[in-house]
N, C-alpha and C positions, 0 to 999 in steps of 0.2 A: 479501559472500558470499551466495549464494543460500540462501533459507530453506526453500523447498518443492521437493521433487523428485517427479516423476511415477513411476508404477510402472515404466515403461520406462526412465527415467533411472536408477532404483535398480538395476534388473537389469543394466544396462550397467556401472554403477560397481562392483557386487559380483560380476559374472560369474555370476549365477544366472538361472534362467528365470522368466518371468512366472508360470507355473503354480506354481512353488515359492514365490514371494512371496505369491501368493494363498492357497496352502495354509497357510502360516504365519499369514496373517491369519485364515483361517477356523477354525484351531485355537486362535486367541487367543494365539499365541506372539509374533507381531510384527504389531501392529495399526497401520494407518496413523494418523498424527496427525490428519489431516483428510480427510473425504470430502465431495466436492461434492454438495450435495443434489439438484441438477438432473441432472448427468451421472453421478453415482455414481463418478466418478474418485477414486482414492485418491492422497493426497499424503503424503509423508514429510518429516521435517525432518532437518537435519544432526545434531541432537542424538540422533537414533536410530541413527546410524552405528555407534557402539560396541556397542550391543545387537545389531544385525544381524551384526556381525563375530563376536561371541561365539556367536550362534546357529549361524552357518555353521561355525565351528571345532568346536563341540560335535557338530554333525551329522557332520562328518568322522570323529569318533571313535565314530560309531554310537550316540550317546546319543539316547534316544527324545525325541520332541517334548514328551511329557508331563513328563519329567524336566527338559528344558530350560526349559519354562515355569515349573516349580517353582523351579529354580535362579535364573532371571532375576527372578522375583518376589521371591525372598528377597534377591537381590543380593549385593554384596560378597564376603564370605568363601565363600559357597556356590558362586559361580561359580568362584572360585579353586580351591576344593576339587575341583570337577568337572574342571577342567583338570589338576590334580595326579593325579587318578585316571586320566585318559586317558593321561597320560605314563607312569604305572606300567604300564598295560596294554600300551602300545607297547614299553616295556622288556622286559616279559615275553614278548611276541611275538618280539622280536629275539633273546632268549635261546633260545626254542623254534626259531626259524629256524636259528640256529647249530648247535644240537644235531641237528636234522634233517639239515642239510647235512653235518655230521661223520659221521653215521650212514650217509648215502648214499655218501659218499666211501669209508668203510670197506668197505661192501658191494661197491662197484665194484672196489676194490683186491683183495679176496679172491677175486673172481670171475676176475681175470686170472691 
């Protein structure tokens, strides 16, 4: 199995942009395992895949990079708790969506 992946390879594997990966690096959220001293190319390892998956999924839930960095540095339970919190927010939004839809339907029916 390959041990080092270029920034372009990582972006293709994880379906994110080069600028996003560079942004994560610059914010200290997801730093390349190795940077070539001559070319300054960044290389990532397969051991970093899990971390990047966590970061991507937490950003889908609109968690700030500052909080993501904190969660990932703390590791384990902190990351799990962050995902639980995101699931709770999604559940709450789904309930709100149903309530709004019910209200809209009610108003449309009384208008008829």
